[in-house]
C-alpha positions as CSV (number, residue, x, y, z in Angstrom):
1,M,21.3,-6.5,1.1
2,R,23.1,-3.1,1.5
3,G,22.9,-0.8,4.4
4,M,22.3,2.9,3.8
5,L,21.6,6.3,5.4
6,L,18.4,8.1,4.3
7,S,17.8,11.8,4.9
8,F,14.2,13.0,5.0
9,S,14.9,16.7,5.1
10,D,17.9,17.4,2.9
11,P,18.8,21.1,3.3
12,N,20.2,21.3,-0.2
13,L,17.4,20.0,-2.4
14,G,14.5,19.2,-0.1
15,L,14.1,15.8,-1.7
16,V,12.3,13.1,0.3
17,P,14.2,10.9,0.8
18,T,17.9,11.4,-0.1
19,M,19.6,8.0,0.0
20,V,23.2,7.1,0.5
21,P,23.5,3.3,0.0
22,F,26.8,1.9,1.2
23,Q,28.9,0.9,-1.8
24,Y,30.4,-1.8,0.5
25,N,28.8,-2.8,3.7
26,P,31.0,-1.9,6.7
27,A,33.0,-4.9,7.9
28,E,32.6,-3.8,11.5
29,V,29.9,-1.9,13.3
30,T,30.4,-0.7,16.9
31,R,27.3,-0.3,19.1
32,T,27.6,1.5,22.5
33,L,24.9,1.8,25.2
34,R,25.6,4.4,27.9
35,V,23.5,4.3,31.1
36,S,22.4,7.7,32.4
37,A,23.6,8.9,35.7
38,P,21.7,7.7,38.8
39,T,19.2,10.2,40.3
40,T,20.7,12.4,43.0
41,G,20.0,11.1,46.5
42,G,18.1,8.0,45.3
43,P,18.8,4.3,45.0
44,G,21.9,3.5,42.9
45,L,19.8,1.6,40.3
46,R,17.3,4.5,39.7
47,V,18.1,6.5,36.6
48,A,16.6,9.5,35.0
49,Q,16.2,8.1,31.5
50,A,16.8,5.1,29.2
51,P,20.3,4.4,28.0
52,V,21.7,6.3,25.1
53,E,22.6,4.0,22.2
54,S,25.2,4.9,19.5
55,Y,26.6,3.4,16.4
56,A,30.1,3.9,14.9
57,L,31.0,2.6,11.5
58,K,33.2,3.3,8.5
59,I,31.8,3.9,5.0
60,E,34.1,3.0,2.1
61,L,33.8,4.9,-1.2
62,D,35.8,3.9,-4.3
63,G,35.3,5.4,-7.7
64,V,38.4,4.0,-9.4
65,D,36.6,1.3,-11.2
66,A,33.8,3.7,-12.3
67,V,35.8,6.1,-14.3
68,D,33.6,5.4,-17.3
69,K,30.5,6.6,-15.5
70,P,29.5,10.2,-16.3
71,I,29.4,11.6,-12.7
72,T,32.2,9.7,-11.2
73,S,34.6,10.3,-14.1
74,V,34.3,14.0,-13.7
75,M,33.6,14.5,-9.9
76,G,35.0,11.4,-8.3
77,V,33.2,10.5,-5.0
78,Q,32.9,14.2,-4.0
79,P,29.1,14.2,-4.6
80,L,28.6,11.3,-2.2
81,L,30.8,13.0,0.4
82,A,28.8,16.2,0.0
83,T,25.5,14.3,0.4
84,L,26.7,12.8,3.7
85,E,28.0,16.2,4.9
86,A,24.6,17.8,4.1
87,M,23.1,15.4,6.7
88,L,25.0,17.3,9.4
89,E,23.9,20.8,8.2
90,P,21.0,22.5,9.9
91,A,18.2,23.4,7.4
92,G,18.8,26.5,5.5
93,S,22.5,26.7,6.3
94,L,23.7,25.5,2.8
95,G,23.6,27.2,-0.5
96,V,22.7,30.7,-1.8
97,L,19.0,30.3,-1.0
98,G,19.7,29.3,2.5
99,A,22.0,32.3,3.0
100,V,19.3,34.6,1.6
101,V,16.6,33.2,3.9
102,D,18.9,33.5,7.0
103,A,19.8,37.1,6.1
104,L,16.1,38.0,5.6
105,A,15.2,36.4,8.9
106,G,17.9,38.4,10.6
107,A,16.7,41.6,9.0
108,V,13.1,41.1,10.0
109,S,14.2,40.5,13.6
110,V,16.2,43.7,13.7
111,F,14.1,46.1,11.6
112,G,10.6,44.7,11.3
113,G,9.9,42.6,14.3
114,G,9.5,45.2,17.0
115,G,13.0,44.4,18.3
116,G,11.9,44.7,21.9
117,A,11.6,42.1,24.7
118,S,8.1,41.2,23.4
119,S,9.6,39.8,20.1
120,A,9.2,36.1,19.7
121,P,12.5,34.2,19.6
122,I,13.6,32.7,16.4
123,P,13.6,28.9,16.7
124,A,16.9,27.2,16.4
125,P,17.5,25.4,13.1
126,S,17.0,21.7,13.0
127,L,19.3,19.0,11.6
128,P,17.9,16.8,8.8
129,L,16.1,13.7,10.0
130,V,18.4,10.7,9.2
131,V,17.5,7.0,9.2
132,L,20.0,4.2,9.5
133,A,18.9,1.1,7.6
134,W,21.1,-1.8,8.7
135,S,19.2,-5.1,8.3
136,A,15.5,-5.5,8.7
137,A,15.7,-5.4,12.5
138,R,17.7,-2.2,12.6
139,I,15.9,0.6,10.8
140,V,16.0,3.5,13.2
141,P,16.1,7.3,13.2
142,V,19.5,8.7,14.2
143,R,21.5,11.9,14.6
144,I,24.9,12.0,13.0
145,D,27.2,13.2,15.8
146,S,30.6,13.2,14.0
147,Y,31.9,12.7,10.5
148,S,35.6,12.3,9.5
149,A,36.5,11.7,5.8
150,H,39.9,10.3,4.8
151,E,40.5,11.0,1.1
152,T,43.1,8.6,-0.2
153,G,43.0,9.0,-4.0
154,F,42.4,11.9,-6.4
155,N,41.8,12.5,-10.0
156,A,43.5,15.1,-12.3
157,A,41.2,17.8,-10.9
158,L,42.3,16.9,-7.3
159,L,38.8,15.6,-6.5
160,P,38.7,12.5,-4.3
161,V,38.1,9.2,-6.1
162,Q,38.7,7.1,-3.0
163,A,37.6,7.9,0.6
164,S,36.7,6.3,3.9
165,V,34.3,8.0,6.2
166,D,34.0,7.4,9.9
167,V,30.6,8.4,11.3
168,S,29.1,8.1,14.8
169,L,25.4,8.1,15.2
170,T,23.1,8.5,18.2
171,V,19.8,6.5,18.1
172,L,16.8,8.7,18.6
173,R,13.9,7.5,20.7
174,T,10.4,8.9,20.7
175,S,11.3,11.3,23.5
176,D,13.8,12.9,21.1
177,L,11.4,13.4,18.3
178,A,8.5,15.8,17.6
179,S,5.0,14.4,17.7
180,N,4.4,15.3,14.1
181,Q,7.3,13.2,12.9
182,K,5.0,10.2,12.6
183,A,7.2,8.0,10.4
184,A,10.2,8.5,12.6
185,N,8.2,7.8,15.8
186,F,6.9,4.6,14.2
187,L,10.5,3.5,13.3
188,A,11.8,4.4,16.8
189,N,9.0,2.4,18.5
190,A,9.4,-0.6,16.1
191,Y,13.2,-0.6,16.7
192,Q,12.8,-0.8,20.5
193,A,10.0,-3.4,20.2
194,T,12.2,-5.5,18.0
195,R,15.0,-5.3,20.7
196,S,12.5,-6.5,23.3
197,V,11.5,-9.5,21.2
198,L,15.1,-10.4,20.6
199,A,15.9,-10.2,24.3
200,V,13.2,-12.8,24.9
201,A,14.7,-15.0,22.2
202,G,18.1,-14.4,23.8
203,V,17.0,-16.3,27.0
204,A,16.3,-19.4,24.9
205,Q,19.4,-18.9,22.9
206,G,21.5,-18.8,26.0
207,V,20.3,-22.2,27.0
208,E,20.7,-23.5,23.4
209,L,24.3,-22.5,23.2
210,M,25.1,-24.2,26.5
211,L,23.9,-27.6,25.3
């Protein structure tokens, strides 16, 4: 079984979904839960919201042994890197079409939208919805917070054929998602429900491991 990242709103192609399966499953995954600050003036255990959960992992890409494949032989692993990077780009910010749309939106707001205080604000662009699939118990919507690619090998055209990518992800809860993102809300609820079930099993496991 391979882990993967899936994008359900790719700003380049608009395909649903865009999949980036891990060529090699990461050997190490770091999970961090940060408790929110206590409410001001209240009991020390009273907090404003649920903890924020994040993942950090390294994705290894190696096209050296695939030089006979049509895409990898010409472009190395650059297409996969670009696909990952597209998951950090707000919709419409990539490509010629996105630039044209952004320019037209700006022109309308200046020349054709009344321009006064009564003009409706232009909504901020949204990042693509990304899902981390890491075992059956960990399929959850996430936001990619950081991306760092280390390119360690290149072909004759100086395109990378080997790279490792460090990514950090924030787990999205239903409170972070729009109500019309039904699939993402389902996955977020299922993920938290699975954690609750595992926590119950953990009580019995604690006793089991002491025997």
